[in-house]
VOTOR-671327 format. One line per 8 residues: number of its first residue (from 1); their letters; for each residue x, y, z of C-alpha. Coordinates in steps of 0.02 Angstrom, whole numbers. Example, Ala and Ser with C-alpha at 12.3 -4.5 7.8 and 13.67 -1.06 7.14 Angstrom:
<sites>
1> as> 615,-225,390  684,-53,357
</sites>
This chain:
<sites>
1> xxxxxxxx> 1166,-4203,-2305  1309,-4134,-2200  1334,-3950,-2165  1474,-3953,-2293  1351,-4009,-2427  1226,-3871,-2392  1199,-3750,-2537  1266,-3575,-2505
9> xxxxxxxx> 1146,-3451,-2426  1093,-3329,-2561  974,-3194,-2497  867,-3122,-2637  774,-2958,-2659  618,-2949,-2767  538,-2782,-2805  358,-2761,-2859
17> xxxxxxxx> 328,-2916,-2755  149,-2879,-2706  72,-2962,-2860  101,-3033,-3033  277,-3078,-3088  354,-3011,-2927  244,-3115,-2812  268,-3271,-2920
25> xxxxxxxx> 457,-3245,-2920  463,-3227,-2731  365,-3389,-2713  476,-3486,-2834  638,-3423,-2758  574,-3456,-2582  528,-3634,-2631  704,-3659,-2700
33> xxxxxxxx> 787,-3609,-2537  825,-3425,-2566  789,-3314,-2416  679,-3181,-2496  652,-2997,-2458  492,-2933,-2536  480,-2748,-2576  333,-2643,-2636
41> xxxxxxxx> 222,-2502,-2582  78,-2623,-2544  162,-2709,-2398  0,-2795,-2345  -2,-2891,-2510  183,-2933,-2491  146,-2999,-2316  20,-3122,-2389
49> xxxxxxxx> 151,-3187,-2512  283,-3197,-2375  162,-3298,-2268  144,-3425,-2409  333,-3438,-2422  350,-3471,-2236  207,-3598,-2238  305,-3693,-2369
57> xxxxxxxx> 461,-3694,-2260  549,-3544,-2336  617,-3383,-2262  542,-3215,-2308  538,-3036,-2245  439,-2884,-2304  489,-2702,-2306  406,-2551,-2387
65> xxxxxxxx> 487,-2493,-2548  452,-2344,-2660  574,-2350,-2805  542,-2168,-2847  615,-2113,-2678  802,-2119,-2645  776,-2127,-2457  652,-2270,-2469
73> xxxxxxxx> 772,-2373,-2574  916,-2340,-2455  810,-2385,-2303  750,-2543,-2389  928,-2600,-2428  982,-2569,-2248  833,-2664,-2176  856,-2812,-2291
81> xxxxxxxx> 1040,-2828,-2249  999,-2822,-2063  869,-2961,-2084  950,-3076,-2210  1133,-3029,-2225  1227,-2992,-2385  1109,-2988,-2534  1162,-3107,-2672
89> xxxxxxxx> 1016,-3086,-2793  917,-2932,-2845  765,-2948,-2957  717,-2777,-3024  536,-2808,-3071  427,-2662,-3015  344,-2572,-3158  209,-2449,-3206
97> xxxxxxxx> 111,-2431,-3369  -37,-2329,-3425  -126,-2314,-3593  -127,-2158,-3699  -82,-2074,-3863  91,-2004,-3834  53,-1828,-3896  -95,-1822,-3776
105> xxxxxxxx> -7,-1895,-3623  53,-1758,-3508  237,-1750,-3469  210,-1784,-3284  124,-1950,-3324  268,-1999,-3437  395,-1946,-3306  311,-2053,-3174
113> xxxxxxxx> 325,-2210,-3282  507,-2177,-3324  543,-2143,-3140  479,-2315,-3086  532,-2420,-3235  703,-2348,-3272  766,-2233,-3134  696,-2350,-3003
121> xxxxxxxx> 802,-2490,-3074  955,-2377,-3065  918,-2336,-2883  920,-2523,-2847  1086,-2540,-2939  1162,-2402,-2834  1096,-2480,-2674  1154,-2659,-2701
129> xxxxxxxx> 1281,-2680,-2840  1434,-2592,-2762  1438,-2719,-2620  1412,-2863,-2742  1563,-2803,-2841  1663,-2789,-2681  1618,-2969,-2635  1650,-3025,-2816
137> xxxxxxxx> 1484,-3115,-2834  1299,-3082,-2861  1156,-3086,-2985  1052,-2941,-3046  899,-2978,-3153  804,-2841,-3244  626,-2884,-3293  602,-2800,-3460
145> xxxxxxxx> 463,-2825,-3588  450,-2872,-3770  398,-2692,-3801  584,-2654,-3790  604,-2733,-3962  423,-2733,-4023  346,-2569,-3963  158,-2562,-3949
153> xxxxxxxx> 44,-2415,-3987  -32,-2317,-3842  109,-2379,-3727  249,-2264,-3785  310,-2214,-3611  319,-2396,-3559  410,-2444,-3720  534,-2301,-3698
161> xxxxxxxx> 569,-2351,-3518  600,-2534,-3565  713,-2485,-3712  811,-2381,-3587  812,-2521,-3459  887,-2645,-3581  1017,-2517,-3634  1065,-2492,-3452
169> xxxxxxxx> 1074,-2680,-3424  1178,-2715,-3578  1301,-2577,-3532  1314,-2653,-3358  1350,-2825,-3430  1508,-2754,-3509  1555,-2648,-3358  1534,-2796,-3239
177> xxxxxxxx> 1628,-2921,-3343  1760,-3006,-3234  1685,-2945,-3070  1588,-3104,-3030  1425,-3006,-3040  1304,-3057,-3177  1176,-2934,-3247  1038,-3020,-3344
185> xxxxxxxx> 879,-2974,-3435  718,-3075,-3441  602,-3012,-3577  421,-3070,-3554  290,-3069,-3689  108,-3033,-3646  78,-3091,-3467  -74,-3096,-3354
193> xxxxxxxx> -44,-2979,-3207  -122,-2833,-3114  -31,-2710,-3228  -168,-2631,-3330  -305,-2691,-3211  -346,-2511,-3164  -368,-2456,-3345  -538,-2405,-3409
201> xxxxxxxx> -616,-2556,-3495  -637,-2463,-3659  -456,-2403,-3656  -395,-2581,-3627  -503,-2647,-3770  -439,-2512,-3888  -258,-2552,-3845  -281,-2739,-3874
209> xxxxxxxx> -370,-2708,-4039  -223,-2603,-4098  -103,-2744,-4053  -199,-2853,-4175  -204,-2717,-4308  -15,-2701,-4309  21,-2887,-4299  77,-2882,-4117
217> xxxxxxxx> -46,-3014,-4056  -45,-3165,-4171  -146,-3270,-4048  -245,-3240,-3886  -135,-3335,-3764  -49,-3241,-3621  86,-3306,-3505  58,-3346,-3322
225> xxxxxxxx> 173,-3249,-3204  248,-3415,-3147  325,-3439,-3319  428,-3281,-3296  468,-3328,-3116  538,-3495,-3172  646,-3409,-3302  715,-3291,-3169
233> xxxxxxxx> 752,-3438,-3054  847,-3524,-3195  950,-3367,-3226  1005,-3343,-3046  1033,-3530,-3019  1147,-3551,-3169  1317,-3619,-3114  1466,-3503,-3105
241> xxxxxxxx> 1545,-3486,-3274  1374,-3478,-3359  1289,-3312,-3394  1110,-3316,-3458  1120,-3135,-3511  952,-3125,-3603  803,-3242,-3589  648,-3202,-3691
249> xxxxxxxx> 488,-3290,-3636  336,-3287,-3751  167,-3372,-3741  146,-3527,-3847  8,-3520,-3976  -141,-3635,-3953  -121,-3804,-4037  -215,-3807,-4200
257> xx> -334,-3948,-4244  -274,-4058,-4385
</sites>
């Protein structure tokens, strides 16, 4: 392959990259030749993922990122640009969720979830999208959740934040039309990840039982994070002229015996 046949360099940012969907996405993008910047508060976990990317021949850097802090987001964007150059892909994945009956959840707890899940995504938009528009190219992927269209009990703050996130993304899709910048949504169904791993066991059991009660869990299968990562890679790798504006990924039911 000559230098003229080389694919364009497309540096990518992945937030919430310390575990789960974020870590899987960083690994998949790194394996496909995207230089990857991993951002999260747990930089030691990101460093482990980045080491795997490098071991497999990819390029990866790690910088601390707190999406609830304007200064942290600005510093992250500056550091990534210095390391990798112009950012072509941003995967807004970081999220926070806690269980609770909404009239019992204190306002500060709800505010903290909205700050990460919705306002954090907007801080990323402000940090990276203006330069994408100026260059007339780029991909922005928002990791939503099926709770945006099928809200679950005891997760009202999370559902509200994902409804808001999809509203933001769909507005952006119209605003960015003709700029060369694509804003896309990937909407996972139930997925195994560290989100919820800190919940009290009884709280987690109660939440899952209510999913069944309201018909929100028709079978026990959950997705692996790699399924979402592969969907994200497909979105950002789509050829110019193609916009995968919404991809919903759900776990397949177990095959029934005949």
